[in-house]
Backbone as CSV, one residue per row, in Angstrom:
resi,resn,N_x,N_y,N_z,CA_x,CA_y,CA_z,C_x,C_y,C_z
1,UNK,97.885,-165.295,-42.255,97.632,-164.829,-43.234,97.797,-163.122,-42.496
2,UNK,97.606,-162.669,-42.880,97.858,-160.804,-42.747,97.227,-160.119,-42.022
3,UNK,97.460,-159.399,-41.302,95.859,-158.095,-40.897,96.118,-157.492,-41.749
4,UNK,94.678,-156.507,-41.401,94.045,-155.609,-42.390,94.507,-154.516,-41.442
5,UNK,95.180,-153.401,-42.931,95.378,-152.192,-41.983,94.128,-151.428,-41.914
6,UNK,93.232,-151.393,-42.691,91.953,-151.196,-42.296,90.772,-151.897,-42.556
7,UNK,89.778,-151.623,-41.269,88.590,-152.598,-41.725,87.872,-151.900,-42.466
8,UNK,87.572,-150.387,-42.845,86.466,-149.391,-43.381,85.922,-150.603,-44.750
9,UNK,86.449,-150.917,-45.644,85.919,-151.433,-46.756,84.949,-152.638,-45.967
10,UNK,85.115,-153.102,-44.914,83.905,-154.203,-44.203,82.931,-153.882,-43.497
11,UNK,82.964,-152.170,-43.495,81.874,-152.168,-42.070,80.712,-151.230,-43.457
12,UNK,79.302,-151.202,-42.763,78.300,-151.014,-43.618,78.053,-149.770,-42.846
13,UNK,77.906,-148.741,-43.325,77.194,-147.348,-43.237,75.669,-147.796,-42.303
14,UNK,75.731,-147.758,-41.060,74.236,-147.794,-40.298,73.899,-146.274,-39.462
15,UNK,72.663,-145.754,-40.411,72.585,-144.646,-39.755,72.147,-143.921,-38.487
16,UNK,71.802,-142.692,-37.694,71.721,-143.110,-36.508,70.400,-143.100,-35.657
17,UNK,70.297,-143.651,-34.804,68.884,-143.701,-34.410,68.230,-141.935,-34.818
18,UNK,66.901,-142.528,-35.729,66.100,-141.758,-35.270,66.093,-141.106,-36.136
19,UNK,66.777,-141.344,-37.458,67.206,-140.851,-38.892,66.340,-142.279,-39.940
20,UNK,65.785,-141.651,-40.528,65.432,-142.654,-41.597,65.652,-142.370,-43.148
21,UNK,66.132,-143.443,-43.680,66.526,-143.091,-45.513,65.308,-143.076,-46.323
22,UNK,64.290,-143.680,-46.378,63.096,-143.745,-46.634,62.353,-142.015,-47.187
23,UNK,61.686,-141.915,-47.954,60.646,-140.949,-47.954,59.534,-141.359,-47.375
24,UNK,59.358,-139.914,-46.452,58.074,-139.958,-45.652,56.717,-138.765,-46.821
25,UNK,55.902,-140.344,-47.450,54.962,-139.490,-48.189,53.753,-139.710,-47.442
26,UNK,53.004,-139.033,-48.332,51.125,-138.518,-47.372,50.546,-139.755,-48.103
27,UNK,49.917,-140.756,-47.123,48.909,-141.626,-47.652,47.392,-141.177,-47.687
28,UNK,46.986,-141.267,-48.789,45.378,-141.047,-48.514,44.690,-142.048,-49.588
29,UNK,43.724,-142.219,-47.938,42.786,-143.423,-48.068,41.833,-143.000,-48.268
30,UNK,41.087,-143.422,-49.293,39.627,-143.580,-49.327,38.749,-143.953,-48.375
31,UNK,37.890,-143.322,-47.409,36.775,-143.807,-46.481,35.763,-144.889,-47.245
32,UNK,35.438,-145.943,-47.731,34.398,-146.585,-48.257,33.349,-146.445,-48.077
33,UNK,31.844,-146.114,-48.242,30.598,-146.341,-48.011,30.357,-146.921,-46.864
34,UNK,29.560,-147.011,-45.778,28.994,-148.102,-45.147,27.182,-148.633,-45.689
35,UNK,27.108,-149.638,-45.760,25.642,-149.955,-45.792,24.822,-148.858,-45.349
36,UNK,24.644,-148.042,-44.237,23.860,-146.872,-44.388,23.819,-146.088,-45.280
37,UNK,25.184,-145.465,-45.867,25.298,-144.629,-46.507,24.976,-144.771,-48.140
38,UNK,24.565,-146.380,-48.492,24.429,-146.770,-49.552,22.680,-147.074,-49.578
39,UNK,21.992,-147.179,-48.567,20.769,-147.083,-48.135,20.263,-145.711,-48.543
40,UNK,20.630,-144.669,-47.574,20.828,-143.334,-47.761,20.730,-142.651,-49.381
41,UNK,21.889,-143.102,-49.918,22.067,-142.454,-51.222,21.534,-143.324,-52.363
42,UNK,20.318,-144.260,-51.855,19.659,-144.889,-52.957,20.511,-145.747,-53.621
43,UNK,21.584,-146.186,-53.304,22.125,-147.394,-54.094,21.292,-148.478,-54.307
44,UNK,21.024,-148.697,-52.655,20.304,-149.909,-52.128,18.828,-149.881,-51.542
45,UNK,17.686,-150.414,-51.606,16.851,-149.920,-50.780,16.427,-150.981,-49.597
46,UNK,15.898,-150.258,-48.688,15.264,-150.833,-47.932,14.352,-151.637,-48.224
47,UNK,13.917,-153.316,-48.278,13.379,-154.053,-48.638,13.735,-154.959,-49.863
48,UNK,15.051,-154.440,-50.463,15.902,-155.378,-51.652,15.935,-156.866,-50.867
49,UNK,16.300,-157.511,-52.167,16.246,-159.133,-51.645,18.111,-158.998,-52.033
50,UNK,18.642,-159.881,-50.293,20.150,-159.903,-51.157,20.128,-161.706,-50.555
51,UNK,21.693,-161.903,-51.020,22.020,-163.301,-50.988,23.300,-163.531,-50.434
52,UNK,24.143,-164.733,-50.096,25.127,-165.028,-49.830,25.743,-165.361,-51.321
53,UNK,26.693,-164.842,-51.337,27.292,-165.470,-52.492,27.237,-167.335,-52.925
54,UNK,27.148,-167.688,-54.078,26.855,-168.565,-53.912,26.149,-169.489,-53.440
55,UNK,25.208,-169.097,-52.818,23.882,-169.608,-51.588,22.837,-168.922,-52.400
56,UNK,22.261,-168.974,-53.499,20.944,-168.351,-54.058,19.998,-168.489,-52.748
57,UNK,19.702,-169.279,-52.159,18.791,-170.413,-51.666,18.495,-169.771,-50.406
58,UNK,19.398,-168.956,-49.577,19.613,-168.100,-48.421,19.018,-166.378,-48.698
59,UNK,18.053,-166.323,-49.117,17.872,-165.089,-49.422,17.546,-164.292,-48.155
60,UNK,17.876,-163.099,-48.273,17.578,-162.173,-46.854,17.391,-160.880,-47.287
61,UNK,15.927,-160.108,-46.615,15.360,-158.937,-47.221,16.014,-157.835,-46.333
62,UNK,16.387,-156.697,-46.812,17.795,-155.714,-46.435,16.655,-154.912,-45.730
63,UNK,17.191,-154.191,-44.627,15.957,-153.541,-43.535,16.776,-152.016,-43.929
64,UNK,15.980,-151.140,-43.228,15.899,-149.460,-43.080,17.389,-149.308,-42.816
65,UNK,17.893,-149.807,-41.449,19.021,-150.424,-40.681,20.448,-150.875,-41.161
66,UNK,19.882,-151.602,-42.489,21.386,-152.331,-42.878,21.182,-153.609,-42.484
67,UNK,20.288,-154.573,-41.611,20.231,-155.252,-41.258,19.835,-156.225,-42.335
68,UNK,19.125,-157.605,-41.799,18.882,-158.188,-42.355,17.907,-159.039,-42.127
69,UNK,16.503,-159.444,-42.483,15.270,-160.294,-42.460,15.855,-161.783,-42.627
70,UNK,15.453,-162.698,-42.244,15.914,-164.025,-42.386,14.998,-164.935,-41.772
71,UNK,14.732,-166.059,-42.897,14.090,-167.169,-42.331,15.108,-168.313,-42.308
72,UNK,15.197,-168.804,-40.905,15.858,-170.278,-40.480,14.903,-171.422,-41.345
73,UNK,15.619,-172.322,-41.023,15.218,-173.538,-41.799,13.647,-174.260,-41.140
74,UNK,13.429,-173.692,-39.654,12.728,-174.422,-39.951,11.322,-173.124,-39.551
75,UNK,11.453,-172.356,-40.456,10.599,-170.859,-40.444,10.631,-169.755,-40.078
76,UNK,11.465,-169.772,-39.219,11.461,-168.822,-37.505,11.997,-167.292,-38.310
77,UNK,11.479,-166.975,-38.803,12.182,-165.125,-38.994,13.127,-164.623,-37.683
78,UNK,14.573,-164.118,-38.137,14.985,-163.430,-37.384,15.951,-162.092,-38.301
79,UNK,16.282,-161.185,-37.366,17.092,-160.098,-38.238,18.332,-160.262,-37.555
80,UNK,19.155,-160.152,-38.335,20.524,-160.075,-38.022,21.220,-159.028,-39.075
81,UNK,22.712,-158.625,-38.563,23.421,-158.135,-39.093,23.724,-158.776,-39.904
82,UNK,24.151,-158.015,-40.866,24.860,-158.496,-42.545,26.331,-159.740,-41.889
83,UNK,26.788,-158.969,-40.800,28.160,-160.022,-40.948,27.578,-161.162,-39.882
84,UNK,26.523,-160.979,-39.184,26.226,-161.799,-38.137,25.465,-163.019,-38.929
85,UNK,24.494,-162.727,-40.101,23.834,-163.567,-41.136,25.184,-164.159,-42.050
86,UNK,25.650,-163.568,-42.287,27.285,-164.686,-43.347,27.797,-165.410,-42.421
87,UNK,28.031,-165.193,-41.442,28.657,-165.612,-40.527,28.315,-166.790,-39.984
88,UNK,27.045,-167.124,-40.357,26.114,-168.192,-39.714,25.911,-168.851,-41.136
89,UNK,25.604,-168.120,-42.334,25.619,-169.777,-43.222,26.716,-169.770,-43.816
90,UNK,27.808,-169.321,-43.670,29.254,-169.695,-44.170,30.174,-170.308,-43.387
91,UNK,29.344,-170.553,-42.019,30.230,-171.131,-40.807,31.453,-170.854,-40.940
92,UNK,31.924,-169.326,-41.002,33.266,-168.602,-40.851,33.223,-167.920,-39.892
93,UNK,34.821,-167.556,-39.226,34.907,-166.476,-38.315,34.627,-165.344,-38.300
94,UNK,35.038,-164.989,-40.078,35.061,-163.577,-40.263,34.849,-163.874,-41.947
95,UNK,33.666,-163.006,-42.490,33.561,-162.442,-43.839,33.798,-161.223,-44.645
96,UNK,34.085,-161.263,-45.536,34.424,-159.734,-45.954,32.612,-159.571,-46.692
97,UNK,32.346,-158.985,-45.758,31.093,-158.761,-45.783,30.348,-157.664,-47.458
98,UNK,30.727,-157.396,-47.629,30.147,-156.133,-49.205,30.991,-157.233,-49.947
99,UNK,31.391,-158.413,-50.291,32.028,-159.128,-51.254,31.446,-160.246,-51.187
100,UNK,30.845,-160.815,-50.148,29.855,-162.042,-50.253,28.465,-161.871,-50.438
101,UNK,28.328,-160.353,-50.106,26.691,-159.848,-50.477,26.486,-159.726,-51.594
102,UNK,25.713,-160.639,-51.953,24.906,-160.311,-53.166,23.324,-159.573,-53.286
103,UNK,23.594,-158.614,-54.092,22.205,-157.852,-54.135,21.676,-158.307,-55.629
104,UNK,19.936,-158.988,-55.114,19.390,-159.350,-56.466,18.260,-158.176,-56.830
105,UNK,18.850,-158.552,-58.639,18.619,-157.281,-59.530,16.968,-157.129,-59.668
106,UNK,16.528,-156.544,-60.096,15.123,-156.127,-59.758,14.878,-155.554,-61.464
107,UNK,15.931,-155.271,-61.913,15.849,-154.674,-63.358,16.428,-155.688,-64.410
108,UNK,16.628,-157.011,-64.242,17.174,-158.245,-65.693,18.278,-158.202,-65.034
109,UNK,18.955,-157.046,-64.379,20.548,-157.183,-64.882,21.207,-158.481,-63.817
110,UNK,22.138,-158.956,-64.102,22.802,-159.821,-63.093,22.901,-158.915,-62.090
111,UNK,22.852,-160.501,-60.972,22.945,-159.405,-59.328,24.527,-159.037,-59.486
112,UNK,24.566,-157.937,-58.693,25.733,-157.781,-58.090,26.398,-157.580,-56.502
113,UNK,27.902,-157.128,-56.414,27.957,-157.540,-54.865,27.881,-155.972,-54.117
114,UNK,27.356,-156.415,-52.961,27.418,-154.674,-52.861,29.108,-154.169,-53.033
115,UNK,29.775,-155.287,-53.066,31.485,-154.455,-53.185,30.913,-153.709,-54.724
116,UNK,30.511,-154.155,-55.437,30.608,-154.001,-56.989,29.549,-152.321,-56.749
117,UNK,28.509,-152.774,-56.258,27.780,-151.434,-56.179,28.516,-150.355,-55.813
118,UNK,29.247,-150.310,-54.363,29.923,-149.291,-53.284,31.023,-149.049,-54.462
119,UNK,31.327,-149.896,-55.380,32.474,-149.074,-55.988,31.811,-148.181,-57.503
120,UNK,31.320,-148.441,-58.427,30.002,-148.182,-59.167,29.578,-146.304,-58.633
121,UNK,28.992,-146.884,-56.953,28.793,-145.456,-56.455,29.997,-144.422,-56.025
122,UNK,30.994,-144.954,-56.080,32.103,-144.451,-55.443,32.062,-143.782,-56.815
123,UNK,32.846,-144.400,-58.144,32.898,-143.910,-59.296,32.223,-142.615,-60.227
124,UNK,30.778,-142.784,-59.432,30.092,-141.901,-60.316,30.171,-140.387,-59.028
125,UNK,30.456,-140.889,-57.769,30.514,-139.774,-57.393,31.676,-138.475,-57.317
126,UNK,33.027,-139.604,-57.541,34.176,-139.064,-58.409,34.118,-137.799,-59.583
127,UNK,32.992,-138.588,-60.319,32.894,-137.786,-61.420,32.110,-136.470,-61.720
128,UNK,31.279,-136.752,-59.863,30.498,-135.200,-59.989,31.506,-134.317,-59.347
129,UNK,32.406,-134.789,-58.622,33.425,-133.270,-57.958,34.214,-132.621,-58.841
């Protein structure tokens, strides 16, 4: 085996510390409205009926502060946050609140998730701008 005259063909150029080869682009993320904004803009209203997806028998009544009034199996009422209520129903450590909370339709349409209602609200808001 003969030694090489130059090792340059076998080296990979590594940029100096602190330099980057990728472009820096500004990321613009939309802040999605929370339940208090949905209530304030009448997307949903206090007193509306909500239920966890695939658990239509576990209904709750949406409160003005965004919490839910529910009855447990013994008939006792309690007020819980949406997140706490869904965790209790599903027995999961965390739940995608807006995806798994369904809003009971009052106008005969099919029920929609809070996520769908929020998306519709964002689209109408975007169209107004």
